[in-house]
N, CA, C and O atoms as CSV, one atom per row, in Angstrom:
chain,resi,resn,atom,element,x,y,z
A,1,MET,N,N,16.148,-64.930,103.314
A,1,MET,CA,C,16.589,-65.238,101.879
A,1,MET,C,C,16.035,-63.773,100.520
A,1,MET,O,O,15.296,-63.916,99.547
A,2,GLN,N,N,16.484,-62.970,100.823
A,2,GLN,CA,C,15.543,-61.863,99.460
A,2,GLN,C,C,15.719,-62.204,98.141
A,2,GLN,O,O,16.795,-62.458,97.600
A,3,PRO,N,N,14.581,-62.203,97.622
A,3,PRO,CA,C,14.853,-62.143,96.323
A,3,PRO,C,C,15.264,-61.154,95.169
A,3,PRO,O,O,15.138,-59.934,95.059
A,4,GLN,N,N,15.757,-62.040,94.415
A,4,GLN,CA,C,17.452,-61.172,93.591
A,4,GLN,C,C,16.643,-59.954,92.765
A,4,GLN,O,O,15.587,-59.934,92.133
A,5,ALA,N,N,17.326,-59.281,92.978
A,5,ALA,CA,C,16.555,-58.139,91.561
A,5,ALA,C,C,16.436,-57.957,90.167
A,5,ALA,O,O,16.664,-56.749,90.220
A,6,ALA,N,N,16.300,-58.122,89.207
A,6,ALA,CA,C,15.900,-58.659,87.729
A,6,ALA,C,C,17.496,-57.480,87.201
A,6,ALA,O,O,17.945,-56.579,87.909
A,7,ASN,N,N,17.740,-57.667,86.569
A,7,ASN,CA,C,18.678,-56.416,85.520
A,7,ASN,C,C,18.022,-55.665,85.090
A,7,ASN,O,O,17.047,-56.080,84.463
A,8,PRO,N,N,18.239,-54.166,85.219
A,8,PRO,CA,C,18.103,-53.673,84.353
A,8,PRO,C,C,17.414,-53.796,83.105
A,8,PRO,O,O,16.227,-53.665,82.803
A,9,ILE,N,N,19.084,-54.256,82.047
A,9,ILE,CA,C,18.735,-53.753,81.114
A,9,ILE,C,C,17.467,-55.254,80.391
A,9,ILE,O,O,17.029,-54.867,79.308
A,10,VAL,N,N,16.936,-56.589,80.739
A,10,VAL,CA,C,15.843,-56.478,81.152
A,10,VAL,C,C,14.747,-56.580,80.837
A,10,VAL,O,O,14.100,-57.229,80.016
A,11,ASN,N,N,14.406,-55.144,82.320
A,11,ASN,CA,C,13.575,-54.349,81.774
A,11,ASN,C,C,13.358,-53.720,80.806
A,11,ASN,O,O,12.211,-53.296,80.666
A,12,LEU,N,N,14.509,-53.381,79.640
A,12,LEU,CA,C,14.062,-52.261,79.040
A,12,LEU,C,C,13.681,-53.048,77.630
A,12,LEU,O,O,13.064,-52.455,76.745
A,13,VAL,N,N,14.144,-54.582,77.475
A,13,VAL,CA,C,13.541,-55.146,76.292
A,13,VAL,C,C,12.132,-54.969,75.858
A,13,VAL,O,O,11.962,-54.510,74.729
A,14,PRO,N,N,11.359,-55.188,76.399
A,14,PRO,CA,C,9.966,-55.239,76.010
A,14,PRO,C,C,9.792,-53.592,75.060
A,14,PRO,O,O,9.390,-53.328,73.927
A,15,LEU,N,N,10.294,-52.807,76.138
A,15,LEU,CA,C,10.248,-50.914,75.432
A,15,LEU,C,C,10.962,-51.515,74.009
A,15,LEU,O,O,10.567,-51.554,72.843
A,16,VAL,N,N,11.926,-51.862,74.529
A,16,VAL,CA,C,13.020,-51.902,72.497
A,16,VAL,C,C,11.903,-52.854,72.115
A,16,VAL,O,O,11.889,-53.541,73.137
A,17,LEU,N,N,11.171,-53.246,71.512
A,17,LEU,CA,C,10.594,-54.622,71.164
A,17,LEU,C,C,9.218,-53.257,70.618
A,17,LEU,O,O,8.809,-52.955,69.498
A,18,ILE,N,N,8.895,-52.788,71.852
A,18,ILE,CA,C,7.287,-52.363,71.409
A,18,ILE,C,C,8.008,-51.125,70.203
A,18,ILE,O,O,7.404,-50.722,69.208
A,19,PHE,N,N,9.397,-50.700,70.609
A,19,PHE,CA,C,9.867,-49.469,69.618
A,19,PHE,C,C,10.265,-49.827,68.291
A,19,PHE,O,O,10.236,-48.868,67.519
A,20,VAL,N,N,10.640,-50.950,67.774
A,20,VAL,CA,C,10.441,-51.398,66.667
A,20,VAL,C,C,9.869,-52.135,66.456
A,20,VAL,O,O,10.413,-52.754,65.542
A,21,VAL,N,N,8.335,-52.897,66.915
A,21,VAL,CA,C,7.701,-52.510,65.963
A,21,VAL,C,C,6.436,-51.967,65.377
A,21,VAL,O,O,5.630,-52.334,64.521
A,22,PHE,N,N,6.571,-51.036,66.108
A,22,PHE,CA,C,5.913,-48.959,65.925
A,22,PHE,C,C,6.973,-48.495,64.629
A,22,PHE,O,O,6.678,-47.843,63.627
A,23,TYR,N,N,7.943,-48.916,64.916
A,23,TYR,CA,C,9.109,-48.159,63.851
A,23,TYR,C,C,8.661,-49.203,62.189
A,23,TYR,O,O,8.650,-48.913,60.992
A,24,PHE,N,N,8.468,-49.982,62.680
A,24,PHE,CA,C,8.586,-51.185,60.634
A,24,PHE,C,C,6.557,-50.804,60.134
A,24,PHE,O,O,6.049,-50.494,59.057
A,25,MET,N,N,5.737,-51.118,62.002
A,25,MET,CA,C,4.839,-51.118,61.394
A,25,MET,C,C,4.293,-49.423,60.665
A,25,MET,O,O,3.584,-49.377,59.660
A,26,LEU,N,N,4.738,-48.282,61.324
A,26,LEU,CA,C,4.271,-47.179,61.097
A,26,LEU,C,C,4.661,-46.120,60.606
A,26,LEU,O,O,4.069,-45.256,59.958
A,27,ILE,N,N,6.380,-46.285,61.167
A,27,ILE,CA,C,6.760,-45.282,60.893
A,27,ILE,C,C,7.793,-45.344,59.453
A,27,ILE,O,O,7.986,-44.503,58.575
A,28,ARG,N,N,8.225,-46.437,59.613
A,28,ARG,CA,C,8.884,-46.338,58.077
A,28,ARG,C,C,7.774,-46.685,57.234
A,28,ARG,O,O,7.209,-45.597,57.348
A,29,PRO,N,N,7.121,-47.246,56.584
A,29,PRO,CA,C,5.404,-46.956,55.734
A,29,PRO,C,C,5.370,-45.817,55.524
A,29,PRO,O,O,5.569,-45.418,54.377
A,30,GLN,N,N,5.080,-44.835,56.673
A,30,GLN,CA,C,4.635,-43.762,56.472
A,30,GLN,C,C,6.120,-42.909,55.414
A,30,GLN,O,O,5.775,-42.083,54.569
A,31,ARG,N,N,7.296,-43.144,55.548
A,31,ARG,CA,C,8.641,-42.005,55.531
A,31,ARG,C,C,8.146,-42.420,53.304
A,31,ARG,O,O,7.902,-41.574,52.444
A,32,LYS,N,N,8.185,-43.769,53.166
A,32,LYS,CA,C,8.360,-44.453,51.813
A,32,LYS,C,C,7.237,-44.033,51.605
A,32,LYS,O,O,7.456,-43.427,50.556
A,33,LYS,N,N,5.604,-43.809,51.917
A,33,LYS,CA,C,4.920,-43.123,51.610
A,33,LYS,C,C,5.164,-41.653,51.164
A,33,LYS,O,O,5.162,-41.540,49.939
A,34,GLU,N,N,5.332,-40.726,51.715
A,34,GLU,CA,C,5.922,-39.561,52.147
A,34,GLU,C,C,7.081,-39.239,50.594
A,34,GLU,O,O,7.000,-38.345,49.752
A,35,LYS,N,N,8.155,-40.458,50.735
A,35,LYS,CA,C,9.205,-40.540,49.129
A,35,LYS,C,C,8.451,-40.478,48.055
A,35,LYS,O,O,8.658,-39.593,47.225
A,36,GLU,N,N,7.474,-41.384,47.894
A,36,GLU,CA,C,6.472,-41.562,46.673
A,36,GLU,C,C,5.854,-40.437,46.156
A,36,GLU,O,O,5.805,-40.070,44.982
A,37,GLN,N,N,5.319,-39.850,47.295
A,37,GLN,CA,C,4.569,-38.147,46.770
A,37,GLN,C,C,5.682,-37.553,46.714
A,37,GLN,O,O,6.289,-37.656,45.649
A,38,GLN,N,N,6.239,-36.836,47.706
A,38,GLN,CA,C,7.717,-36.230,46.998
A,38,GLN,C,C,8.249,-36.239,45.418
A,38,GLN,O,O,8.813,-35.389,44.730
A,39,ASN,N,N,7.850,-37.464,45.197
A,39,ASN,CA,C,9.151,-37.876,43.865
A,39,ASN,C,C,7.936,-37.852,42.503
A,39,ASN,O,O,8.188,-37.566,41.333
A,40,MET,N,N,6.353,-38.312,43.185
A,40,MET,CA,C,5.560,-37.391,41.943
A,40,MET,C,C,5.429,-36.380,42.088
A,40,MET,O,O,5.463,-35.993,40.920
A,41,LEU,N,N,5.295,-35.575,42.640
A,41,LEU,CA,C,4.991,-34.130,42.548
A,41,LEU,C,C,6.118,-33.168,41.865
A,41,LEU,O,O,6.075,-32.155,41.168
A,42,LYS,N,N,7.190,-34.019,42.432
A,42,LYS,CA,C,8.499,-33.351,41.373
A,42,LYS,C,C,8.766,-33.542,39.807
A,42,LYS,O,O,9.462,-32.825,39.089
A,43,ASN,N,N,8.034,-34.694,39.452
A,43,ASN,CA,C,8.012,-34.990,38.079
A,43,ASN,C,C,6.197,-34.901,37.634
A,43,ASN,O,O,5.683,-35.657,36.809
A,44,LEU,N,N,5.561,-33.977,38.278
A,44,LEU,CA,C,4.394,-33.685,37.590
A,44,LEU,C,C,4.516,-32.904,36.138
A,44,LEU,O,O,5.318,-31.970,36.181
A,45,ASN,N,N,3.889,-33.103,34.890
A,45,ASN,CA,C,4.277,-32.673,33.495
A,45,ASN,C,C,3.012,-32.155,33.085
A,45,ASN,O,O,1.969,-32.512,33.634
A,46,LYS,N,N,3.054,-31.225,32.027
A,46,LYS,CA,C,1.792,-30.764,31.225
A,46,LYS,C,C,1.008,-32.190,30.844
A,46,LYS,O,O,1.445,-33.336,30.739
A,47,ASN,N,N,-0.338,-31.636,30.682
A,47,ASN,CA,C,-0.844,-32.496,30.342
A,47,ASN,C,C,-1.351,-33.700,30.989
A,47,ASN,O,O,-2.221,-34.433,30.518
A,48,ASP,N,N,-0.613,-33.890,32.350
A,48,ASP,CA,C,-0.766,-35.175,33.422
A,48,ASP,C,C,-2.458,-34.975,34.539
A,48,ASP,O,O,-2.595,-34.341,35.585
A,49,GLU,N,N,-3.642,-35.920,33.644
A,49,GLU,CA,C,-4.403,-35.587,34.358
A,49,GLU,C,C,-4.452,-35.733,35.931
A,49,GLU,O,O,-3.947,-36.726,36.454
A,50,VAL,N,N,-4.868,-35.058,36.452
A,50,VAL,CA,C,-4.343,-34.891,38.164
A,50,VAL,C,C,-6.152,-34.792,39.012
A,50,VAL,O,O,-7.214,-34.283,38.656
A,51,VAL,N,N,-5.733,-35.535,40.175
A,51,VAL,CA,C,-6.546,-35.157,41.342
A,51,VAL,C,C,-6.460,-34.450,42.725
A,51,VAL,O,O,-6.220,-35.125,43.725
A,52,THR,N,N,-6.710,-32.675,42.831
A,52,THR,CA,C,-6.063,-32.495,44.215
A,52,THR,C,C,-6.585,-33.143,45.261
A,52,THR,O,O,-7.445,-34.023,45.204
A,53,SER,N,N,-5.879,-32.554,46.570
A,53,SER,CA,C,-6.724,-33.730,47.996
A,53,SER,C,C,-7.576,-33.237,48.038
A,53,SER,O,O,-8.251,-34.055,48.663
A,54,SER,N,N,-8.666,-31.839,47.718
A,54,SER,CA,C,-10.285,-31.996,47.366
A,54,SER,C,C,-10.833,-31.676,46.079
A,54,SER,O,O,-11.381,-30.632,45.723
A,55,GLY,N,N,-10.614,-32.688,45.458
A,55,GLY,CA,C,-11.380,-33.781,44.439
A,55,GLY,C,C,-11.231,-32.522,43.678
A,55,GLY,O,O,-12.335,-32.403,43.147
A,56,ILE,N,N,-10.818,-31.945,43.470
A,56,ILE,CA,C,-11.188,-31.367,42.014
A,56,ILE,C,C,-10.435,-32.439,40.574
A,56,ILE,O,O,-9.355,-32.944,40.882
A,57,HIS,N,N,-10.741,-32.635,39.706
A,57,HIS,CA,C,-9.978,-33.152,38.751
A,57,HIS,C,C,-9.755,-32.512,37.642
A,57,HIS,O,O,-10.710,-31.808,37.317
A,58,GLY,N,N,-8.609,-32.472,36.729
A,58,GLY,CA,C,-8.114,-31.513,35.655
A,58,GLY,C,C,-6.998,-32.088,34.906
A,58,GLY,O,O,-6.567,-33.241,34.899
A,59,THR,N,N,-6.522,-30.764,34.112
A,59,THR,CA,C,-5.403,-31.425,33.203
A,59,THR,C,C,-4.593,-30.430,33.098
A,59,THR,O,O,-4.895,-29.403,32.490
A,60,ILE,N,N,-2.848,-30.725,34.000
A,60,ILE,CA,C,-2.180,-29.546,34.245
A,60,ILE,C,C,-1.808,-29.064,32.603
A,60,ILE,O,O,-1.580,-29.715,31.583
A,61,VAL,N,N,-1.907,-26.774,33.069
A,61,VAL,CA,C,-1.463,-26.421,31.357
A,61,VAL,C,C,-0.226,-25.914,31.924
A,61,VAL,O,O,0.453,-25.411,31.030
A,62,ASN,N,N,0.329,-25.851,33.061
A,62,ASN,CA,C,1.803,-25.340,33.623
A,62,ASN,C,C,1.686,-25.187,34.666
A,62,ASN,O,O,0.757,-24.740,35.337
A,63,VAL,N,N,3.736,-25.976,35.171
A,63,VAL,CA,C,3.861,-25.995,35.678
A,63,VAL,C,C,5.317,-25.455,35.788
A,63,VAL,O,O,6.356,-25.486,35.129
A,64,LYS,N,N,4.555,-24.607,37.732
A,64,LYS,CA,C,5.872,-24.291,38.007
A,64,LYS,C,C,7.108,-24.361,39.418
A,64,LYS,O,O,7.038,-25.529,39.800
A,65,ASP,N,N,7.822,-23.855,40.018
A,65,ASP,CA,C,8.448,-23.935,40.807
A,65,ASP,C,C,7.916,-24.650,42.031
A,65,ASP,O,O,8.134,-25.807,42.391
A,66,LYS,N,N,7.295,-23.870,42.497
A,66,LYS,CA,C,5.566,-24.346,43.586
A,66,LYS,C,C,4.508,-24.508,42.922
A,66,LYS,O,O,3.721,-25.118,43.645
A,67,THR,N,N,3.954,-24.244,41.705
A,67,THR,CA,C,2.022,-24.207,41.870
A,67,THR,C,C,2.429,-24.660,40.531
A,67,THR,O,O,3.464,-24.674,39.864
A,68,ILE,N,N,1.284,-25.000,40.414
A,68,ILE,CA,C,1.195,-25.454,38.757
A,68,ILE,C,C,-0.617,-25.023,38.094
A,68,ILE,O,O,-1.393,-25.225,39.028
A,69,THR,N,N,-1.058,-24.739,37.367
A,69,THR,CA,C,-2.043,-24.506,36.510
A,69,THR,C,C,-3.024,-25.224,36.017
A,69,THR,O,O,-2.962,-25.191,34.788
A,70,LEU,N,N,-4.037,-25.957,36.459
A,70,LEU,CA,C,-4.923,-26.757,36.236
A,70,LEU,C,C,-6.219,-26.186,35.574
A,70,LEU,O,O,-6.829,-25.191,35.967
A,71,ARG,N,N,-6.581,-27.070,34.379
A,71,ARG,CA,C,-7.943,-26.873,33.770
A,71,ARG,C,C,-8.573,-27.774,33.580
A,71,ARG,O,O,-8.632,-28.823,32.939
A,72,ILE,N,N,-9.402,-26.769,34.743
A,72,ILE,CA,C,-10.798,-27.944,34.603
A,72,ILE,C,C,-11.696,-28.116,34.238
A,72,ILE,O,O,-12.427,-28.961,34.755
A,73,ASP,N,N,-12.260,-27.010,32.609
A,73,ASP,CA,C,-13.247,-27.036,32.320
A,73,ASP,C,C,-12.713,-26.126,31.406
A,73,ASP,O,O,-11.811,-25.365,31.757
A,74,ASP,N,N,-13.220,-26.116,30.141
A,74,ASP,CA,C,-13.904,-24.979,28.797
A,74,ASP,C,C,-12.913,-23.250,29.523
A,74,ASP,O,O,-13.627,-22.615,30.299
A,75,ASN,N,N,-12.046,-22.870,29.375
A,75,ASN,CA,C,-11.872,-21.221,29.732
A,75,ASN,C,C,-12.385,-21.333,31.104
A,75,ASN,O,O,-13.027,-20.423,31.628
A,76,VAL,N,N,-12.055,-22.643,31.796
A,76,VAL,CA,C,-11.124,-22.874,34.041
A,76,VAL,C,C,-9.931,-23.289,34.233
A,76,VAL,O,O,-9.586,-24.451,34.447
A,77,LYS,N,N,-9.111,-22.125,34.143
A,77,LYS,CA,C,-7.853,-22.473,35.103
A,77,LYS,C,C,-7.911,-22.269,36.398
A,77,LYS,O,O,-8.730,-21.617,37.045
A,78,ILE,N,N,-6.499,-23.186,36.919
A,78,ILE,CA,C,-6.955,-22.224,38.346
A,78,ILE,C,C,-5.579,-22.404,39.095
A,78,ILE,O,O,-5.257,-23.592,39.069
A,79,GLU,N,N,-4.942,-21.856,39.552
A,79,GLU,CA,C,-3.413,-22.243,40.521
A,79,GLU,C,C,-3.482,-22.644,41.096
A,79,GLU,O,O,-4.478,-22.265,41.712
A,80,LEU,N,N,-2.895,-23.627,41.680
A,80,LEU,CA,C,-3.079,-24.914,43.071
A,80,LEU,C,C,-1.246,-24.822,43.342
A,80,LEU,O,O,-0.418,-24.622,42.454
A,81,GLU,N,N,-0.929,-25.052,44.952
A,81,GLU,CA,C,0.097,-25.267,45.015
A,81,GLU,C,C,0.524,-27.242,44.563
A,81,GLU,O,O,-0.270,-28.181,44.522
A,82,LYS,N,N,1.540,-27.244,44.386
A,82,LYS,CA,C,1.810,-28.378,43.565
A,82,LYS,C,C,1.575,-29.550,45.432
A,82,LYS,O,O,1.292,-30.718,45.699
A,83,ASN,N,N,1.744,-28.916,45.825
A,83,ASN,CA,C,1.149,-29.905,47.000
A,83,ASN,C,C,0.105,-30.441,47.701
A,83,ASN,O,O,-0.025,-31.100,48.733
A,84,CYS,N,N,-1.093,-29.658,46.270
A,84,CYS,CA,C,-2.469,-30.095,46.478
A,84,CYS,C,C,-2.630,-31.461,45.637
A,84,CYS,O,O,-3.498,-32.320,45.789
A,85,VAL,N,N,-1.874,-31.445,44.977
A,85,VAL,CA,C,-1.930,-32.871,43.967
A,85,VAL,C,C,-2.071,-34.521,44.853
A,85,VAL,O,O,-1.068,-35.152,45.185
A,86,ALA,N,N,-3.032,-34.846,45.033
A,86,ALA,CA,C,-3.286,-36.270,45.457
A,86,ALA,C,C,-2.642,-37.266,44.690
A,86,ALA,O,O,-1.841,-38.134,45.038
A,87,TYR,N,N,-3.123,-36.996,43.595
A,87,TYR,CA,C,-2.274,-38.732,42.472
A,87,TYR,C,C,-2.687,-37.844,41.324
A,87,TYR,O,O,-3.356,-36.812,41.281
A,88,ILE,N,N,-2.075,-38.576,40.400
A,88,ILE,CA,C,-1.666,-38.361,39.091
A,88,ILE,C,C,-3.058,-40.313,38.199
A,88,ILE,O,O,-2.955,-41.525,38.391
A,89,LYS,N,N,-4.254,-39.301,37.185
A,89,LYS,CA,C,-5.157,-39.938,36.942
A,89,LYS,C,C,-4.136,-40.675,36.136
A,89,LYS,O,O,-3.337,-40.228,35.313
A,90,LYS,N,N,-4.366,-42.123,36.624
A,90,LYS,CA,C,-3.647,-43.444,35.236
A,90,LYS,C,C,-5.255,-43.545,34.319
A,90,LYS,O,O,-6.387,-43.888,34.658
A,91,THR,N,N,-4.434,-42.883,32.572
A,91,THR,CA,C,-5.542,-43.037,31.695
A,91,THR,C,C,-5.022,-44.288,31.272
A,91,THR,O,O,-3.895,-44.570,31.681
A,92,GLN,N,N,-5.815,-45.372,30.286
A,92,GLN,CA,C,-5.534,-46.852,29.639
A,92,GLN,C,C,-5.996,-45.968,28.068
A,92,GLN,O,O,-6.845,-45.090,27.919
A,93,THR,N,N,-5.158,-46.545,27.143
A,93,THR,CA,C,-5.371,-46.700,26.639
A,93,THR,C,C,-5.910,-47.650,25.213
A,93,THR,O,O,-5.615,-48.819,24.965
A,94,VAL,N,N,-6.667,-46.844,24.515
A,94,VAL,CA,C,-7.569,-48.181,23.488
A,94,VAL,C,C,-6.510,-48.814,22.688
A,94,VAL,O,O,-5.769,-48.211,21.912
A,95,PRO,N,N,-6.493,-50.310,22.981
A,95,PRO,CA,C,-5.294,-50.202,21.085
A,95,PRO,C,C,-6.268,-50.764,20.209
A,95,PRO,O,O,-7.189,-51.540,20.465
A,96,ALA,N,N,-5.888,-50.208,19.052
A,96,ALA,CA,C,-5.926,-49.559,17.400
A,96,ALA,C,C,-6.082,-51.406,17.429
A,96,ALA,O,O,-5.326,-52.283,17.846
A,97,ALA,N,N,-7.560,-51.443,16.715
A,97,ALA,CA,C,-8.329,-52.575,15.785
A,97,ALA,C,C,-8.064,-52.913,14.582
A,97,ALA,O,O,-8.735,-53.780,14.022
C-alpha cells in the first residue's frame, strides 16, 4: 500500500494563516497610521505648534497647498514640505483660578 497523497488545499492552509497574521499585525496597523498622518497634515492650521520629523519645534504662520511656513524663533521662519511635520504638539490650557 502506498501512502495517500495529501490534499493540495491542506498544504495551502499554513500559508494562508501566515498571510492573515501578517495582515492583522503589520499591514492593517500601518495603513491606519498612514491615514491618520494624512488626515493630520490635511488639517494643519495657522498657529498650530508642531514638531517636524527632524525635531524642529515651531509655530505655523502660513499654510499653502504643499508647504508650510514655520516660525522657530523671533524673526526666524523656514518653509517646509507638509509631509515633514511629525505631529502637532498638544498644548495644555491652564484653568483660570
